[in-house]
C-alpha positions in Angstrom: 29.3 -1.7 -12.8 29.7 0.8 -10.0 32.5 0.4 -7.6 31.9 -1.2 -4.2 32.8 2.2 -2.6 30.2 4.0 -4.7 27.5 1.5 -3.8 28.5 1.6 -0.1 28.3 5.4 -0.2 24.7 5.2 -1.6 23.7 2.7 1.0 25.2 4.9 3.8 23.1 7.8 2.5 20.0 5.7 2.8 21.0 4.7 6.3 21.5 8.4 7.2 18.0 9.2 5.8 16.5 6.4 7.9 18.1 8.0 11.0 16.5 11.3 10.1 13.1 9.8 9.2 12.9 7.6 12.3 13.2 10.6 14.5 10.2 12.2 12.7 9.5 13.9 9.4 8.6 17.6 9.7 6.0 18.0 6.9 3.9 16.1 4.5 5.6 17.6 1.5 9.0 16.4 2.8 7.6 12.9 3.4 6.0 12.8 0.0 9.4 13.8 -1.6 11.2 11.1 0.3 8.6 8.4 -0.7 8.8 9.5 -4.4 12.6 9.5 -4.4 12.8 6.0 -2.8 10.2 4.5 -5.1 12.0 6.1 -8.1 15.0 3.9 -7.3 13.0 0.7 -7.0 12.3 -1.7 -9.7 11.4 -5.3 -10.4 14.5 -7.4 -10.7 12.6 -10.6 -11.6 10.0 -10.0 -14.2 6.4 -10.2 -12.9 7.4 -11.0 -9.4 5.7 -7.9 -7.9 8.9 -7.4 -5.8 10.4 -3.9 -6.1 14.0 -3.7 -4.9 15.9 -0.5 -4.2 18.6 -1.0 -6.9 22.0 0.6 -6.4 23.4 -1.6 -9.2 22.1 -4.2 -11.6 22.1 -7.4 -9.5 22.1 -9.9 -12.3 25.9 -10.3 -12.4 26.3 -10.2 -8.7 27.1 -13.3 -6.6 24.4 -14.2 -4.1 26.4 -12.9 -1.1 26.8 -9.5 -2.8 23.1 -9.3 -3.5 22.5 -9.5 0.3 24.7 -6.4 0.8 23.9 -4.5 -2.4 20.3 -5.4 -3.2 18.5 -6.6 0.0 20.2 -4.3 2.5 19.3 -1.1 0.6 15.8 -2.5 0.1 15.4 -3.2 3.8 16.6 0.4 4.5 14.1 1.8 1.9 11.3 -0.3 3.4 12.1 0.8 6.9 12.0 4.5 5.8 8.6 3.9 4.1 7.4 2.1 7.3 8.3 5.1 9.4 6.5 7.4 7.0 3.5 5.0 6.8 3.1 5.2 10.6 3.8 9.0 10.9 2.0 10.2 7.8 0.0 7.4 6.2 -1.4 9.5 3.4 2.1 9.7 1.9 2.1 6.0 1.0 -1.4 5.7 -0.4 -2.9 6.2 -3.8 -0.4 5.7 -6.7 2.4 5.0 -4.2 0.6 2.1 -2.4 1.6 -0.5 -5.1 5.2 0.6 -5.0 5.3 0.4 -1.2 3.7 -3.0 -1.2 6.2 -4.2 -3.8 9.1 -3.0 -1.7 7.7 -4.9 1.4 7.2 -8.0 -0.8 10.9 -7.8 -2.0 12.0 -7.8 1.6 10.6 -11.3 2.1 12.7 -12.8 -0.7 15.4 -14.1 1.8 13.3 -14.2 4.9 15.5 -11.4 6.2 18.5 -13.7 6.4 22.0 -13.4 5.2 23.7 -15.7 2.7 24.9 -19.2 3.5 26.6 -19.6 6.8 25.9 -16.0 7.6 22.2 -16.5 7.6 21.6 -15.9 11.3 24.0 -12.9 11.4 22.1 -11.5 8.4 18.8 -12.0 10.2 20.1 -10.0 13.2 21.5 -7.3 10.9 18.2 -7.0 9.0 16.1 -6.8 12.2 18.5 -4.2 13.5 17.4 -2.1 10.5 13.7 -2.8 10.7 13.5 -2.2 14.5 14.6 1.4 13.9 11.0 2.0 12.7 7.8 1.7 14.7 7.6 -1.9 13.3 5.2 -3.4 15.9 2.8 -0.5 15.3 3.0 -0.8 11.6 2.3 -4.6 11.8 -0.7 -3.9 14.1 -2.1 -1.5 11.5 -1.2 -3.2 8.2 -0.8 -7.0 8.8 -3.8 -7.9 6.6 -2.8 -5.5 3.8 0.8 -6.7 3.8 0.2 -10.3 5.0 3.3 -12.0 3.5 5.6 -9.3 4.9 3.8 -9.5 8.3 4.0 -13.4 8.5 7.7 -13.4 7.4 8.5 -10.7 9.9 6.7 -12.5 12.8 8.7 -15.7 11.9 11.9 -13.6 11.9 11.1 -12.3 15.4 10.5 -15.9 16.5 13.8 -16.9 15.0 15.4 -14.0 16.9 13.9 -15.5 20.0 15.5 -18.8 19.1 18.9 -17.2 18.7 18.5 -15.6 22.1 17.5 -18.9 23.7 20.1 -21.1 21.9 17.6 -23.2 19.9 18.9 -21.5 16.7 22.7 -21.3 16.4 25.0 -20.2 13.6 26.5 -23.0 11.5 29.9 -22.8 13.2 28.5 -22.9 16.7 27.6 -20.4 19.4 28.5 -16.8 18.8 28.3 -14.8 22.0 28.3 -11.4 20.2 25.4 -12.5 17.9 23.4 -13.8 20.9 24.0 -10.4 22.8 22.9 -8.5 19.7 19.9 -10.7 19.3 18.9 -10.3 23.0 19.2 -6.5 22.7 17.0 -6.5 19.6 14.4 -8.8 21.1 14.2 -6.5 24.1 13.7 -3.6 21.7 10.9 -5.5 20.0 9.2 -6.4 23.3 9.4 -2.9 24.6 8.2 -1.2 21.4 
């Protein structure tokens, strides 16, 4: 098994790539290379699920909380990169790449974008912080029918974010002012996108 440091470095590289892609990809061939590279790291973890996770390490021996950090988080980053490219250069996620893209989006719905256990709401805010780095609202406007489960799950996550902002959804151990502030910032970002 890879060390936590190695896995964290790989995930940081994905995060850096998202920063680059969210500000615009220069050319189709660069976007196509990025899509191919991301999809080459994705695979079905559960047989016949249709869910393609960005795998930095085999998750079968990981505890559930580690899977949030080392399976779902890189998958959210990969999906967000693909969403950026799908909006900027749609042709790059069509054809033989469409099924892989759909599988990555489907994998993202596995935890409803939430964290593990008592960190569920914090994980939701962390996940939306990733997805809102892409033109998510525009993507959903264009592709909700095609990726209906992802779209429904994301819309519910945004409603849950609204609940955190308004206090109707609270973390297990009570109100967390920092979490509420982060949720309000993200909800404003969603509303203004």
